[in-house]
C-alpha positions in Angstrom: 106.4 97.9 123.6 106.6 99.4 127.1 109.0 97.3 129.2 106.6 97.3 132.2 104.1 95.1 130.1 106.6 92.3 130.2 107.7 93.0 133.7 111.4 93.5 132.9 113.7 96.4 132.5 115.4 97.2 129.2 119.0 98.1 128.9 119.9 101.7 129.6 120.0 102.5 125.9 116.5 101.0 125.3 117.1 98.1 122.9 114.5 97.7 120.2 111.6 95.4 120.7 111.8 91.9 119.4 109.7 90.6 116.5 107.4 88.8 119.0 107.0 92.0 121.1 106.1 93.9 118.0 103.5 91.3 117.0 101.9 91.5 120.5 101.9 95.3 120.3 100.2 95.0 116.8 97.5 92.7 118.1 96.7 95.1 120.9 96.7 98.0 118.5 94.3 96.3 116.1 92.0 95.3 118.9 91.9 98.9 120.2 91.4 100.3 116.7 88.0 98.5 116.4 86.9 98.3 120.1 85.0 101.1 121.6 83.2 102.7 118.7 79.9 101.4 120.2 80.8 102.2 123.8 83.0 99.8 125.7 86.7 100.3 124.6 87.6 97.0 126.2 85.3 94.9 124.0 84.2 94.4 120.4 80.5 94.7 119.8 78.9 92.6 117.1 79.1 95.5 114.7 82.8 96.2 115.6 83.6 92.5 115.2 82.0 92.4 111.7 83.9 95.6 110.7 87.1 94.0 112.0 86.5 90.8 110.1 85.5 92.5 106.9 88.5 94.8 107.0 91.4 92.9 108.6 90.4 89.4 107.5 88.6 90.4 104.4 89.7 87.5 102.2 88.4 85.0 104.8 85.1 86.9 105.3 84.5 87.3 101.5 85.2 83.6 100.8 82.5 82.3 103.1 79.6 80.9 101.2 77.3 80.9 104.2 76.3 84.5 105.1 75.7 83.5 108.7 79.1 82.2 109.4 80.4 85.4 111.0 77.4 85.6 113.3 78.0 82.0 114.4 81.7 82.7 114.9 80.9 85.7 117.1 78.5 83.5 119.2 81.1 80.7 119.6 83.9 83.1 120.5 81.7 85.0 123.1 82.5 82.6 125.9 80.7 84.6 128.6 77.7 85.3 126.4 77.6 89.0 126.9 77.2 89.8 123.2 80.7 91.2 122.9 84.3 90.0 122.6 86.8 90.9 125.2 90.6 90.8 124.4 90.9 87.1 125.5 88.0 86.1 123.3 89.6 88.1 120.5 92.9 86.3 121.0 91.0 82.9 120.8 89.9 84.0 117.3 93.5 85.1 116.3 94.9 81.9 117.8 92.4 79.7 115.9 93.1 81.5 112.7 96.9 81.1 113.2 96.5 77.4 113.9 94.4 76.9 110.8 97.0 78.8 108.6 99.8 76.8 110.2 98.1 73.5 109.6 97.4 74.5 106.0 101.0 75.4 105.5 102.1 72.1 106.9 99.7 70.1 104.7 100.8 72.1 101.6 104.5 71.4 102.4 103.7 67.6 102.7 102.0 67.6 99.3 104.9 69.4 97.6 107.4 66.6 98.6 
């Protein structure tokens, strides 16, 4: 990750990025991989969002019994109602998924005791 993103200088010999920095860089790279195919490289169109979901979160997408769930997710995530997801709106999805996974992990650990 470029040091200017975090607003700090790295040591002269360029220490390697931390695990958290690599995770942030990965999220940015994944967003950029899917955004822009339909025009705006700073946003995910509905088609790009569906491609992202069916590729990167395939197990989640395939396990949905309601075929309209991804459309409703897109609408709920699209806070400014422009029909696209910007990076902040994308991060809301990722954060929500991470919270759900964490909660599931905690519940599973409680039942195993």
